[in-house]
A tleap script that builds the chain and sets N, CA, C and O, in Angstrom:
source leaprc.protein.ff14SB
mol = sequence {
  NMET LYS THR ILE ARG PRO PHE HIE VAL ALA
  PHE PRO VAL ASN ASP LEU PRO ALA THR ARG
  SER PHE PHE GLU GLY VAL LEU GLY CYS LYS
  ILE GLY ARG THR SER GLU LYS TRP ILE ASP
  PHE ASP LEU TYR GLY HIE GLN ILE THR ALA
  HIE LEU THR ASP GLN ALA ILE GLN GLU PRO
  PRO ALA ASN GLU VAL ASP GLY LYS PRO VAL
  PRO ILE LYS HIE PHE GLY VAL ILE LEU GLU
  TRP GLU GLN TRP HIE GLU LEU VAL GLU ARG
  LEU ASN ALA ALA ASN THR GLY PHE ILE ILE
  GLU PRO TYR ILE ARG PHE LYS GLY GLU PRO
  GLY GLU GLN ALA THR MET PHE PHE LEU ASP
  PRO SER GLY ASN ALA LEU GLU PHE LYS ALA
  PHE LYS ARG ASP ASP ALA ILE PHE GLU SER
  CASN
}
set mol.1.N position { 113.674 95.435 103.531 }
set mol.1.CA position { 112.818 95.695 102.316 }
set mol.1.C position { 111.377 96.096 103.010 }
set mol.1.O position { 111.046 95.966 104.189 }
set mol.2.N position { 110.527 96.696 101.750 }
set mol.2.CA position { 109.077 96.815 102.019 }
set mol.2.C position { 108.559 95.972 101.122 }
set mol.2.O position { 108.760 96.226 99.934 }
set mol.3.N position { 107.704 94.668 101.524 }
set mol.3.CA position { 107.235 94.075 100.242 }
set mol.3.C position { 105.679 94.635 100.077 }
set mol.3.O position { 104.710 94.875 100.797 }
set mol.4.N position { 106.030 94.688 98.757 }
set mol.4.CA position { 105.293 95.533 97.780 }
set mol.4.C position { 103.769 94.988 97.096 }
set mol.4.O position { 104.105 94.204 96.210 }
set mol.5.N position { 102.536 95.055 97.124 }
set mol.5.CA position { 101.655 94.523 97.057 }
set mol.5.C position { 101.265 94.197 95.360 }
set mol.5.O position { 101.432 95.066 94.505 }
set mol.6.N position { 100.850 93.132 95.107 }
set mol.6.CA position { 100.379 93.931 93.337 }
set mol.6.C position { 99.480 94.975 93.114 }
set mol.6.O position { 98.539 95.168 93.883 }
set mol.7.N position { 99.657 95.568 92.268 }
set mol.7.CA position { 98.624 96.169 91.678 }
set mol.7.C position { 97.871 95.436 90.814 }
set mol.7.O position { 98.050 94.252 90.530 }
set mol.8.N position { 96.606 96.524 90.198 }
set mol.8.CA position { 95.995 96.093 89.498 }
set mol.8.C position { 95.146 97.052 88.696 }
set mol.8.O position { 94.283 97.697 89.290 }
set mol.9.N position { 95.306 97.186 87.503 }
set mol.9.CA position { 94.684 97.937 86.448 }
set mol.9.C position { 94.099 97.334 85.611 }
set mol.9.O position { 94.520 96.247 85.215 }
set mol.10.N position { 93.088 97.842 85.182 }
set mol.10.CA position { 92.439 97.543 83.934 }
set mol.10.C position { 91.954 98.779 82.455 }
set mol.10.O position { 91.549 99.941 82.447 }
set mol.11.N position { 92.238 97.859 81.465 }
set mol.11.CA position { 92.127 98.955 79.892 }
set mol.11.C position { 91.487 98.151 79.234 }
set mol.11.O position { 91.184 97.000 79.550 }
set mol.12.N position { 91.146 98.955 77.883 }
set mol.12.CA position { 90.363 98.562 76.778 }
set mol.12.C position { 91.116 98.104 76.025 }
set mol.12.O position { 92.307 98.363 75.853 }
set mol.13.N position { 90.152 97.062 75.302 }
set mol.13.CA position { 90.888 96.357 74.018 }
set mol.13.C position { 89.645 96.046 73.083 }
set mol.13.O position { 88.549 95.781 73.577 }
set mol.14.N position { 89.904 96.096 71.408 }
set mol.14.CA position { 88.964 95.835 70.654 }
set mol.14.C position { 89.172 94.780 70.219 }
set mol.14.O position { 88.487 94.609 69.211 }
set mol.15.N position { 90.193 93.384 70.615 }
set mol.15.CA position { 90.185 92.556 70.005 }
set mol.15.C position { 90.641 91.873 70.914 }
set mol.15.O position { 91.745 92.304 71.249 }
set mol.16.N position { 90.136 90.499 71.817 }
set mol.16.CA position { 90.500 89.904 73.102 }
set mol.16.C position { 91.220 89.047 72.394 }
set mol.16.O position { 92.406 89.188 72.690 }
set mol.17.N position { 90.994 87.925 71.305 }
set mol.17.CA position { 91.860 87.054 71.128 }
set mol.17.C position { 93.386 87.611 70.820 }
set mol.17.O position { 94.380 87.115 71.350 }
set mol.18.N position { 93.428 88.672 69.920 }
set mol.18.CA position { 94.862 89.447 69.541 }
set mol.18.C position { 95.416 89.841 70.719 }
set mol.18.O position { 96.575 89.456 70.871 }
set mol.19.N position { 94.996 90.424 71.513 }
set mol.19.CA position { 95.357 90.973 73.188 }
set mol.19.C position { 95.645 89.516 73.709 }
set mol.19.O position { 96.785 89.349 74.142 }
set mol.20.N position { 94.704 88.321 73.739 }
set mol.20.CA position { 95.843 87.338 74.121 }
set mol.20.C position { 96.509 86.699 74.089 }
set mol.20.O position { 96.889 85.844 74.890 }
set mol.21.N position { 96.906 87.080 72.803 }
set mol.21.CA position { 97.950 86.387 71.744 }
set mol.21.C position { 99.453 87.443 72.350 }
set mol.21.O position { 100.416 86.978 72.960 }
set mol.22.N position { 99.291 88.672 72.025 }
set mol.22.CA position { 100.284 89.316 72.579 }
set mol.22.C position { 100.595 89.322 73.801 }
set mol.22.O position { 101.760 89.363 74.196 }
set mol.23.N position { 99.542 89.281 74.570 }
set mol.23.CA position { 99.864 89.405 76.231 }
set mol.23.C position { 100.269 88.148 76.838 }
set mol.23.O position { 100.938 88.279 77.863 }
set mol.24.N position { 100.026 86.965 76.454 }
set mol.24.CA position { 100.211 85.551 76.833 }
set mol.24.C position { 101.432 84.966 75.786 }
set mol.24.O position { 101.951 83.869 75.990 }
set mol.25.N position { 101.886 85.988 74.448 }
set mol.25.CA position { 102.694 84.924 73.619 }
set mol.25.C position { 103.650 85.284 73.584 }
set mol.25.O position { 104.663 84.585 73.568 }
set mol.26.N position { 103.579 87.083 73.551 }
set mol.26.CA position { 104.964 87.653 73.331 }
set mol.26.C position { 105.715 88.375 74.302 }
set mol.26.O position { 106.932 88.544 74.235 }
set mol.27.N position { 104.608 89.005 75.648 }
set mol.27.CA position { 104.674 89.176 76.873 }
set mol.27.C position { 105.463 88.455 77.901 }
set mol.27.O position { 106.480 88.729 78.537 }
set mol.28.N position { 104.443 87.171 77.840 }
set mol.28.CA position { 104.984 85.842 78.496 }
set mol.28.C position { 103.685 86.040 79.954 }
set mol.28.O position { 104.057 85.576 81.033 }
set mol.29.N position { 102.562 86.564 79.915 }
set mol.29.CA position { 102.209 86.955 80.667 }
set mol.29.C position { 101.046 85.461 81.259 }
set mol.29.O position { 100.304 85.133 80.333 }
set mol.30.N position { 100.909 84.932 82.062 }
set mol.30.CA position { 99.771 83.593 82.839 }
set mol.30.C position { 98.409 84.360 82.693 }
set mol.30.O position { 98.213 85.571 82.791 }
set mol.31.N position { 97.315 83.121 82.376 }
set mol.31.CA position { 96.197 83.754 81.826 }
set mol.31.C position { 95.615 83.390 83.088 }
set mol.31.O position { 95.676 82.222 83.474 }
set mol.32.N position { 94.723 84.825 84.166 }
set mol.32.CA position { 94.133 84.746 84.760 }
set mol.32.C position { 92.555 83.854 84.302 }
set mol.32.O position { 92.434 82.853 83.596 }
set mol.33.N position { 91.415 84.727 85.063 }
set mol.33.CA position { 90.202 84.399 84.914 }
set mol.33.C position { 89.921 84.828 83.533 }
set mol.33.O position { 90.830 85.564 83.149 }
set mol.34.N position { 88.929 84.635 82.557 }
set mol.34.CA position { 88.576 84.931 81.895 }
set mol.34.C position { 86.842 85.060 81.481 }
set mol.34.O position { 86.151 84.323 82.184 }
set mol.35.N position { 86.186 85.758 80.610 }
set mol.35.CA position { 84.891 85.798 80.250 }
set mol.35.C position { 84.960 86.029 78.206 }
set mol.35.O position { 85.897 85.991 77.409 }
set mol.36.N position { 83.818 86.204 78.085 }
set mol.36.CA position { 83.237 86.749 77.376 }
set mol.36.C position { 84.349 88.200 76.643 }
set mol.36.O position { 84.866 88.431 75.550 }
set mol.37.N position { 84.281 88.944 78.098 }
set mol.37.CA position { 84.051 90.386 77.496 }
set mol.37.C position { 85.811 91.012 78.461 }
set mol.37.O position { 86.182 92.179 78.338 }
set mol.38.N position { 86.491 90.140 79.187 }
set mol.38.CA position { 87.479 90.201 79.667 }
set mol.38.C position { 88.462 89.067 79.999 }
set mol.38.O position { 88.146 87.894 80.200 }
set mol.39.N position { 89.679 89.578 80.026 }
set mol.39.CA position { 90.798 88.715 80.594 }
set mol.39.C position { 91.774 89.332 81.879 }
set mol.39.O position { 92.177 90.489 81.995 }
set mol.40.N position { 91.938 88.533 82.511 }
set mol.40.CA position { 93.087 88.923 83.594 }
set mol.40.C position { 94.262 88.065 83.423 }
set mol.40.O position { 94.309 86.836 83.469 }
set mol.41.N position { 95.300 88.994 83.197 }
set mol.41.CA position { 96.651 88.478 83.109 }
set mol.41.C position { 97.672 88.974 84.025 }
set mol.41.O position { 97.676 90.161 84.352 }
set mol.42.N position { 98.653 88.036 84.519 }
set mol.42.CA position { 99.633 88.233 85.220 }
set mol.42.C position { 100.838 88.746 85.083 }
set mol.42.O position { 101.891 88.110 85.092 }
set mol.43.N position { 100.656 90.328 84.906 }
set mol.43.CA position { 101.856 90.953 84.244 }
set mol.43.C position { 103.007 90.716 85.617 }
set mol.43.O position { 102.783 91.265 86.696 }
set mol.44.N position { 104.090 89.940 85.426 }
set mol.44.CA position { 105.181 89.758 85.948 }
set mol.44.C position { 104.736 89.658 88.123 }
set mol.44.O position { 105.617 89.952 88.931 }
set mol.45.N position { 103.697 89.335 88.460 }
set mol.45.CA position { 103.208 89.217 89.626 }
set mol.45.C position { 102.303 90.414 89.582 }
set mol.45.O position { 102.380 90.981 90.672 }
set mol.46.N position { 101.474 91.034 88.768 }
set mol.46.CA position { 100.623 92.223 89.051 }
set mol.46.C position { 99.528 91.854 88.380 }
set mol.46.O position { 99.849 90.967 87.590 }
set mol.47.N position { 98.146 92.159 88.298 }
set mol.47.CA position { 96.609 91.736 87.648 }
set mol.47.C position { 96.575 92.801 86.997 }
set mol.47.O position { 96.555 93.903 87.545 }
set mol.48.N position { 96.559 92.588 85.460 }
set mol.48.CA position { 95.830 93.251 84.542 }
set mol.48.C position { 94.800 93.146 84.125 }
set mol.48.O position { 94.412 91.979 84.072 }
set mol.49.N position { 93.891 94.139 83.657 }
set mol.49.CA position { 92.588 93.212 82.742 }
set mol.49.C position { 92.343 93.973 81.915 }
set mol.49.O position { 92.152 95.186 82.001 }
set mol.50.N position { 92.327 93.017 80.681 }
set mol.50.CA position { 91.975 93.883 79.530 }
set mol.50.C position { 90.362 93.844 79.423 }
set mol.50.O position { 89.850 92.844 79.926 }
set mol.51.N position { 89.509 94.765 78.854 }
set mol.51.CA position { 88.162 95.044 78.734 }
set mol.51.C position { 87.607 95.263 77.472 }
set mol.51.O position { 88.032 96.206 76.804 }
set mol.52.N position { 86.859 94.650 77.107 }
set mol.52.CA position { 86.484 94.408 75.466 }
set mol.52.C position { 85.782 95.611 75.484 }
set mol.52.O position { 84.983 95.849 76.389 }
set mol.53.N position { 86.019 96.469 74.491 }
set mol.53.CA position { 85.356 97.621 73.733 }
set mol.53.C position { 85.193 97.605 72.721 }
set mol.53.O position { 86.026 97.122 71.954 }
set mol.54.N position { 83.841 98.226 72.236 }
set mol.54.CA position { 83.775 98.392 70.549 }
set mol.54.C position { 84.016 99.942 70.119 }
set mol.54.O position { 83.916 100.346 68.961 }
set mol.55.N position { 84.366 100.781 71.297 }
set mol.55.CA position { 85.098 102.279 70.721 }
set mol.55.C position { 86.392 102.494 70.554 }
set mol.55.O position { 87.324 102.007 71.195 }
set mol.56.N position { 86.418 103.198 69.720 }
set mol.56.CA position { 87.659 103.382 68.962 }
set mol.56.C position { 88.718 103.804 70.500 }
set mol.56.O position { 88.285 104.365 71.507 }
set mol.57.N position { 90.349 103.276 70.240 }
set mol.57.CA position { 90.818 103.564 71.687 }
set mol.57.C position { 91.987 104.567 70.929 }
set mol.57.O position { 92.619 104.077 69.993 }
set mol.58.N position { 92.227 105.790 71.294 }
set mol.58.CA position { 92.726 106.931 71.185 }
set mol.58.C position { 94.380 106.443 70.990 }
set mol.58.O position { 94.551 105.295 71.398 }
set mol.59.N position { 95.328 106.945 70.573 }
set mol.59.CA position { 96.619 106.713 70.550 }
set mol.59.C position { 96.787 108.410 71.552 }
set mol.59.O position { 96.443 109.558 71.272 }
set mol.60.N position { 97.322 107.939 72.490 }
set mol.60.CA position { 97.356 108.509 73.831 }
set mol.60.C position { 98.171 110.326 73.303 }
set mol.60.O position { 99.123 110.009 72.591 }
set mol.61.N position { 98.139 111.442 73.369 }
set mol.61.CA position { 99.250 112.635 73.317 }
set mol.61.C position { 100.348 112.076 74.081 }
set mol.61.O position { 100.373 111.121 74.857 }
set mol.62.N position { 101.501 113.098 73.586 }
set mol.62.CA position { 102.438 112.717 74.294 }
set mol.62.C position { 103.266 113.932 74.422 }
set mol.62.O position { 103.178 114.938 73.718 }
set mol.63.N position { 104.104 113.720 75.428 }
set mol.63.CA position { 104.944 115.267 76.119 }
set mol.63.C position { 106.497 114.331 75.733 }
set mol.63.O position { 106.674 113.117 75.636 }
set mol.64.N position { 107.411 115.438 75.586 }
set mol.64.CA position { 108.775 115.069 74.741 }
set mol.64.C position { 109.513 115.192 75.924 }
set mol.64.O position { 109.219 116.066 76.738 }
set mol.65.N position { 110.662 114.226 76.154 }
set mol.65.CA position { 111.307 113.337 77.043 }
set mol.65.C position { 112.293 113.310 76.343 }
set mol.65.O position { 112.204 112.660 75.301 }
set mol.66.N position { 113.432 113.921 76.625 }
set mol.66.CA position { 114.694 113.484 75.900 }
set mol.66.C position { 114.640 113.379 74.435 }
set mol.66.O position { 115.338 112.511 73.910 }
set mol.67.N position { 113.909 114.139 73.700 }
set mol.67.CA position { 113.616 114.659 72.624 }
set mol.67.C position { 112.525 113.662 71.789 }
set mol.67.O position { 112.285 113.798 70.590 }
set mol.68.N position { 111.964 112.717 72.592 }
set mol.68.CA position { 111.247 111.488 72.091 }
set mol.68.C position { 109.766 111.808 72.886 }
set mol.68.O position { 109.661 112.345 73.989 }
set mol.69.N position { 108.726 111.358 72.069 }
set mol.69.CA position { 107.279 111.234 71.885 }
set mol.69.C position { 106.940 110.571 73.366 }
set mol.69.O position { 106.475 109.454 73.139 }
set mol.70.N position { 106.982 110.784 74.599 }
set mol.70.CA position { 106.511 109.770 75.494 }
set mol.70.C position { 104.989 109.705 75.383 }
set mol.70.O position { 104.331 110.745 75.405 }
set mol.71.N position { 104.455 108.590 75.271 }
set mol.71.CA position { 103.077 108.838 75.244 }
set mol.71.C position { 102.314 109.168 76.973 }
set mol.71.O position { 102.811 108.562 77.922 }
set mol.72.N position { 101.007 110.240 77.249 }
set mol.72.CA position { 101.070 110.319 78.663 }
set mol.72.C position { 100.494 109.560 79.343 }
set mol.72.O position { 100.792 109.448 80.532 }
set mol.73.N position { 99.399 108.750 78.707 }
set mol.73.CA position { 98.859 107.803 79.130 }
set mol.73.C position { 99.550 106.215 78.812 }
set mol.73.O position { 99.592 105.706 77.692 }
set mol.74.N position { 100.002 105.667 79.916 }
set mol.74.CA position { 100.694 104.355 79.653 }
set mol.74.C position { 101.140 103.487 81.224 }
set mol.74.O position { 101.219 104.002 82.339 }
set mol.75.N position { 101.308 102.475 80.959 }
set mol.75.CA position { 101.663 101.739 82.115 }
set mol.75.C position { 102.448 100.570 81.517 }
set mol.75.O position { 102.486 100.188 80.347 }
set mol.76.N position { 103.217 99.983 82.869 }
set mol.76.CA position { 104.263 98.879 82.521 }
set mol.76.C position { 104.943 98.749 83.911 }
set mol.76.O position { 104.656 99.526 84.821 }
set mol.77.N position { 105.736 97.874 84.037 }
set mol.77.CA position { 106.608 97.187 84.847 }
set mol.77.C position { 107.935 97.690 84.959 }
set mol.77.O position { 108.495 97.841 83.874 }
set mol.78.N position { 108.846 98.107 86.361 }
set mol.78.CA position { 109.813 97.885 86.517 }
set mol.78.C position { 110.291 96.751 85.931 }
set mol.78.O position { 109.429 95.873 85.949 }
set mol.79.N position { 111.620 96.304 85.263 }
set mol.79.CA position { 111.822 95.142 85.380 }
set mol.79.C position { 113.247 94.892 86.267 }
set mol.79.O position { 113.610 95.905 86.865 }
set mol.80.N position { 113.979 93.878 86.416 }
set mol.80.CA position { 115.092 93.951 86.641 }
set mol.80.C position { 116.107 93.900 85.093 }
set mol.80.O position { 115.815 93.639 83.926 }
set mol.81.N position { 116.924 94.146 85.530 }
set mol.81.CA position { 118.142 94.805 84.290 }
set mol.81.C position { 118.250 93.367 83.442 }
set mol.81.O position { 118.345 93.591 82.235 }
set mol.82.N position { 118.256 92.391 83.675 }
set mol.82.CA position { 118.650 91.696 82.847 }
set mol.82.C position { 117.251 90.814 81.926 }
set mol.82.O position { 117.266 90.340 80.790 }
set mol.83.N position { 116.173 90.852 82.915 }
set mol.83.CA position { 114.843 91.045 82.891 }
set mol.83.C position { 114.325 91.947 81.351 }
set mol.83.O position { 113.688 91.467 80.413 }
set mol.84.N position { 114.765 93.150 81.474 }
set mol.84.CA position { 114.676 94.110 80.391 }
set mol.84.C position { 115.052 93.624 79.006 }
set mol.84.O position { 114.177 93.603 78.140 }
set mol.85.N position { 116.397 93.195 78.706 }
set mol.85.CA position { 117.071 93.376 77.994 }
set mol.85.C position { 116.613 91.550 77.366 }
set mol.85.O position { 117.068 91.123 76.305 }
set mol.86.N position { 115.802 90.832 78.143 }
set mol.86.CA position { 115.362 89.441 77.510 }
set mol.86.C position { 113.736 89.764 76.644 }
set mol.86.O position { 113.274 89.313 75.595 }
set mol.87.N position { 113.283 90.602 77.508 }
set mol.87.CA position { 111.882 91.453 77.193 }
set mol.87.C position { 111.876 92.153 75.904 }
set mol.87.O position { 110.820 92.133 75.272 }
set mol.88.N position { 113.322 93.031 75.206 }
set mol.88.CA position { 113.809 93.627 74.059 }
set mol.88.C position { 114.147 92.329 73.403 }
set mol.88.O position { 113.473 92.049 72.411 }
set mol.89.N position { 114.925 91.618 73.720 }
set mol.89.CA position { 114.880 89.903 72.709 }
set mol.89.C position { 113.391 89.607 72.183 }
set mol.89.O position { 113.234 89.514 70.966 }
set mol.90.N position { 112.585 89.495 72.813 }
set mol.90.CA position { 111.256 89.146 72.528 }
set mol.90.C position { 110.386 89.692 72.201 }
set mol.90.O position { 109.419 89.053 71.788 }
set mol.91.N position { 110.359 90.912 72.238 }
set mol.91.CA position { 110.172 91.816 71.393 }
set mol.91.C position { 110.484 91.873 69.935 }
set mol.91.O position { 109.809 91.635 68.933 }
set mol.92.N position { 111.540 92.205 70.097 }
set mol.92.CA position { 112.187 92.370 68.683 }
set mol.92.C position { 111.902 91.124 67.777 }
set mol.92.O position { 111.165 91.374 66.823 }
set mol.93.N position { 112.390 89.682 67.900 }
set mol.93.CA position { 111.765 88.764 67.607 }
set mol.93.C position { 110.244 88.405 67.474 }
set mol.93.O position { 110.016 87.214 67.261 }
set mol.94.N position { 109.195 89.228 67.565 }
set mol.94.CA position { 108.380 89.263 67.390 }
set mol.94.C position { 107.737 90.223 66.551 }
set mol.94.O position { 106.547 90.249 66.236 }
set mol.95.N position { 108.736 91.082 66.194 }
set mol.95.CA position { 108.395 92.272 65.012 }
set mol.95.C position { 107.922 93.325 66.101 }
set mol.95.O position { 107.216 92.588 66.789 }
set mol.96.N position { 107.877 94.186 66.515 }
set mol.96.CA position { 107.297 94.156 67.536 }
set mol.96.C position { 107.935 95.797 66.685 }
set mol.96.O position { 109.037 95.895 66.145 }
set mol.97.N position { 106.674 97.148 66.806 }
set mol.97.CA position { 107.077 98.047 66.457 }
set mol.97.C position { 106.903 98.843 67.807 }
set mol.97.O position { 105.997 98.668 68.621 }
set mol.98.N position { 108.160 99.944 67.914 }
set mol.98.CA position { 108.765 100.561 68.596 }
set mol.98.C position { 107.991 102.254 68.804 }
set mol.98.O position { 108.283 102.965 67.843 }
set mol.99.N position { 107.360 102.759 69.545 }
set mol.99.CA position { 107.213 104.085 70.068 }
set mol.99.C position { 108.194 104.880 70.435 }
set mol.99.O position { 108.236 106.040 70.025 }
set mol.100.N position { 109.061 104.405 71.204 }
set mol.100.CA position { 110.083 104.571 71.344 }
set mol.100.C position { 111.689 103.110 71.631 }
set mol.100.O position { 111.924 102.340 72.562 }
set mol.101.N position { 112.165 103.288 70.740 }
set mol.101.CA position { 112.852 102.452 70.458 }
set mol.101.C position { 113.962 101.832 71.772 }
set mol.101.O position { 114.589 102.843 72.087 }
set mol.102.N position { 114.444 100.734 72.601 }
set mol.102.CA position { 114.914 100.388 73.920 }
set mol.102.C position { 116.068 101.752 73.711 }
set mol.102.O position { 116.306 102.530 72.786 }
set mol.103.N position { 116.485 101.598 74.788 }
set mol.103.CA position { 117.785 102.694 75.219 }
set mol.103.C position { 118.157 102.636 76.880 }
set mol.103.O position { 117.955 101.938 77.874 }
set mol.104.N position { 118.773 103.748 76.497 }
set mol.104.CA position { 119.593 103.499 78.090 }
set mol.104.C position { 119.612 105.434 78.246 }
set mol.104.O position { 120.216 106.320 77.641 }
set mol.105.N position { 118.525 105.413 79.483 }
set mol.105.CA position { 118.759 107.272 79.681 }
set mol.105.C position { 119.293 107.261 81.069 }
set mol.105.O position { 119.034 106.324 81.825 }
set mol.106.N position { 120.043 108.287 81.438 }
set mol.106.CA position { 121.315 108.744 81.954 }
set mol.106.C position { 122.220 107.745 82.368 }
set mol.106.O position { 122.517 107.389 83.508 }
set mol.107.N position { 122.592 107.369 81.331 }
set mol.107.CA position { 124.059 106.677 81.637 }
set mol.107.C position { 125.253 106.724 81.902 }
set mol.107.O position { 126.108 107.248 81.188 }
set mol.108.N position { 125.473 106.065 83.181 }
set mol.108.CA position { 126.536 106.759 84.043 }
set mol.108.C position { 126.722 107.285 85.244 }
set mol.108.O position { 127.683 107.523 85.975 }
set mol.109.N position { 125.114 107.457 85.285 }
set mol.109.CA position { 124.196 108.703 86.186 }
set mol.109.C position { 123.804 108.036 87.508 }
set mol.109.O position { 123.957 106.821 87.632 }
set mol.110.N position { 123.339 108.733 88.434 }
set mol.110.CA position { 122.525 107.146 89.766 }
set mol.110.C position { 121.387 106.602 88.855 }
set mol.110.O position { 121.200 105.424 88.550 }
set mol.111.N position { 120.553 107.860 88.425 }
set mol.111.CA position { 119.234 107.046 88.048 }
set mol.111.C position { 119.657 106.260 86.518 }
set mol.111.O position { 118.720 106.052 85.747 }
set mol.112.N position { 120.726 105.935 86.195 }
set mol.112.CA position { 120.608 105.035 84.962 }
set mol.112.C position { 119.767 104.133 85.012 }
set mol.112.O position { 119.791 103.327 85.943 }
set mol.113.N position { 118.728 104.060 83.904 }
set mol.113.CA position { 117.870 103.231 83.223 }
set mol.113.C position { 117.563 102.979 81.670 }
set mol.113.O position { 117.768 103.563 80.606 }
set mol.114.N position { 117.001 101.876 82.080 }
set mol.114.CA position { 116.719 101.265 80.164 }
set mol.114.C position { 115.566 101.849 79.860 }
set mol.114.O position { 115.200 102.355 80.920 }
set mol.115.N position { 114.639 102.119 78.897 }
set mol.115.CA position { 113.571 102.411 78.829 }
set mol.115.C position { 112.937 102.022 77.176 }
set mol.115.O position { 113.545 102.106 76.109 }
set mol.116.N position { 111.731 101.647 77.390 }
set mol.116.CA position { 111.142 101.263 75.734 }
set mol.116.C position { 109.887 101.742 75.710 }
set mol.116.O position { 109.526 102.298 76.748 }
set mol.117.N position { 109.025 101.679 74.715 }
set mol.117.CA position { 107.979 101.981 74.629 }
set mol.117.C position { 106.902 101.860 73.606 }
set mol.117.O position { 106.636 102.716 72.763 }
set mol.118.N position { 106.364 100.819 73.750 }
set mol.118.CA position { 105.356 100.511 72.315 }
set mol.118.C position { 103.704 99.987 73.072 }
set mol.118.O position { 103.385 100.053 74.259 }
set mol.119.N position { 102.921 99.499 71.948 }
set mol.119.CA position { 101.401 99.885 72.107 }
set mol.119.C position { 101.088 98.444 71.764 }
set mol.119.O position { 101.676 97.841 70.867 }
set mol.120.N position { 100.151 97.929 72.506 }
set mol.120.CA position { 99.613 96.492 72.382 }
set mol.120.C position { 98.524 96.552 71.425 }
set mol.120.O position { 97.843 97.571 71.308 }
set mol.121.N position { 98.339 95.560 70.771 }
set mol.121.CA position { 97.193 95.424 69.547 }
set mol.121.C position { 95.966 96.471 69.584 }
set mol.121.O position { 95.584 96.862 68.482 }
set mol.122.N position { 95.277 96.990 70.776 }
set mol.122.CA position { 94.800 97.900 70.657 }
set mol.122.C position { 94.866 99.422 70.712 }
set mol.122.O position { 93.989 100.275 70.572 }
set mol.123.N position { 96.470 99.522 71.014 }
set mol.123.CA position { 96.632 100.616 70.797 }
set mol.123.C position { 97.095 101.167 72.090 }
set mol.123.O position { 97.667 102.236 72.303 }
set mol.124.N position { 96.711 100.163 72.974 }
set mol.124.CA position { 97.280 101.099 74.723 }
set mol.124.C position { 99.065 100.975 74.590 }
set mol.124.O position { 99.948 100.264 74.113 }
set mol.125.N position { 98.830 102.291 75.431 }
set mol.125.CA position { 100.971 102.137 75.316 }
set mol.125.C position { 101.446 102.004 76.733 }
set mol.125.O position { 101.071 102.508 77.792 }
set mol.126.N position { 102.670 100.918 76.309 }
set mol.126.CA position { 103.259 100.373 77.320 }
set mol.126.C position { 104.151 100.601 77.653 }
set mol.126.O position { 104.890 100.566 76.669 }
set mol.127.N position { 104.813 100.907 78.679 }
set mol.127.CA position { 106.705 101.129 78.848 }
set mol.127.C position { 107.157 100.468 80.227 }
set mol.127.O position { 106.808 100.681 81.389 }
set mol.128.N position { 108.117 99.533 79.620 }
set mol.128.CA position { 109.066 98.799 80.671 }
set mol.128.C position { 110.361 99.125 80.521 }
set mol.128.O position { 111.002 99.067 79.471 }
set mol.129.N position { 110.825 99.543 81.808 }
set mol.129.CA position { 111.942 100.174 82.435 }
set mol.129.C position { 112.968 98.892 82.888 }
set mol.129.O position { 112.710 97.736 82.553 }
set mol.130.N position { 114.077 99.224 83.635 }
set mol.130.CA position { 114.889 99.170 84.698 }
set mol.130.C position { 115.956 99.619 84.783 }
set mol.130.O position { 116.744 99.716 83.842 }
set mol.131.N position { 116.195 100.035 86.142 }
set mol.131.CA position { 117.237 100.424 86.754 }
set mol.131.C position { 118.716 99.915 87.021 }
set mol.131.O position { 118.806 99.192 88.014 }
set mol.132.N position { 119.686 100.111 86.450 }
set mol.132.CA position { 120.691 99.804 86.800 }
set mol.132.C position { 121.045 99.676 88.283 }
set mol.132.O position { 121.686 98.697 88.663 }
set mol.133.N position { 120.673 100.574 89.084 }
set mol.133.CA position { 120.172 100.060 90.612 }
set mol.133.C position { 119.301 100.185 91.063 }
set mol.133.O position { 119.081 101.396 91.070 }
set mol.134.N position { 118.172 99.430 91.731 }
set mol.134.CA position { 116.846 99.160 91.982 }
set mol.134.C position { 116.901 100.303 93.264 }
set mol.134.O position { 115.872 100.938 93.495 }
set mol.135.N position { 118.184 100.555 94.126 }
set mol.135.CA position { 118.042 101.517 95.352 }
set mol.135.C position { 117.515 103.248 94.584 }
set mol.135.O position { 116.852 104.015 95.282 }
set mol.136.N position { 117.980 103.698 92.932 }
set mol.136.CA position { 117.934 104.906 92.325 }
set mol.136.C position { 116.506 104.790 92.427 }
set mol.136.O position { 116.151 105.259 93.508 }
set mol.137.N position { 115.706 104.434 91.865 }
set mol.137.CA position { 114.153 104.101 91.271 }
set mol.137.C position { 113.688 105.591 91.722 }
set mol.137.O position { 113.549 106.455 90.856 }
set mol.138.N position { 113.488 105.830 92.870 }
set mol.138.CA position { 113.202 107.050 93.580 }
set mol.138.C position { 114.151 108.555 94.106 }
set mol.138.O position { 113.803 109.560 94.726 }
set mol.139.N position { 115.273 108.181 93.604 }
set mol.139.CA position { 116.181 109.349 93.829 }
set mol.139.C position { 115.875 110.110 93.115 }
set mol.139.O position { 115.439 109.731 92.028 }
set mol.140.N position { 115.984 111.743 93.456 }
set mol.140.CA position { 115.552 112.885 92.842 }
set mol.140.C position { 116.909 113.117 92.133 }
set mol.140.O position { 117.949 112.601 92.541 }
set mol.141.N position { 116.836 113.992 90.955 }
set mol.141.CA position { 118.250 114.567 90.293 }
set mol.141.C position { 118.517 115.502 91.332 }
set mol.141.O position { 119.523 116.209 91.282 }
savepdb mol mol.pdb
quit
């Protein structure tokens, strides 16, 4: 199997302490380098960087998928099946509000997957999902 290299993504935030608390405390990210204007997080082995801005972060527009408003602009990680369920428990314990509540798509089909959407403290949309079978991640319908 091919080894996947970590990705990097940078995103805007309005409050670094709230962002740190959410990503470190709720999502369980380790902290990397920091400054007064940005924080690097280890998100399941990937480097994400929160950059402080004083501009408003608008809620992203959405497309309807399965009758649910999926934010067009979002990022996240495909977790292992059990990791996803553990994260759901942590998010529920932290009283995280969901844009789309955790649910299973394509139940019993080859692409069966668990998914959920929520916002970080600055309003950035995040999706975390897991496939019942990882070999179905790129399988077409």
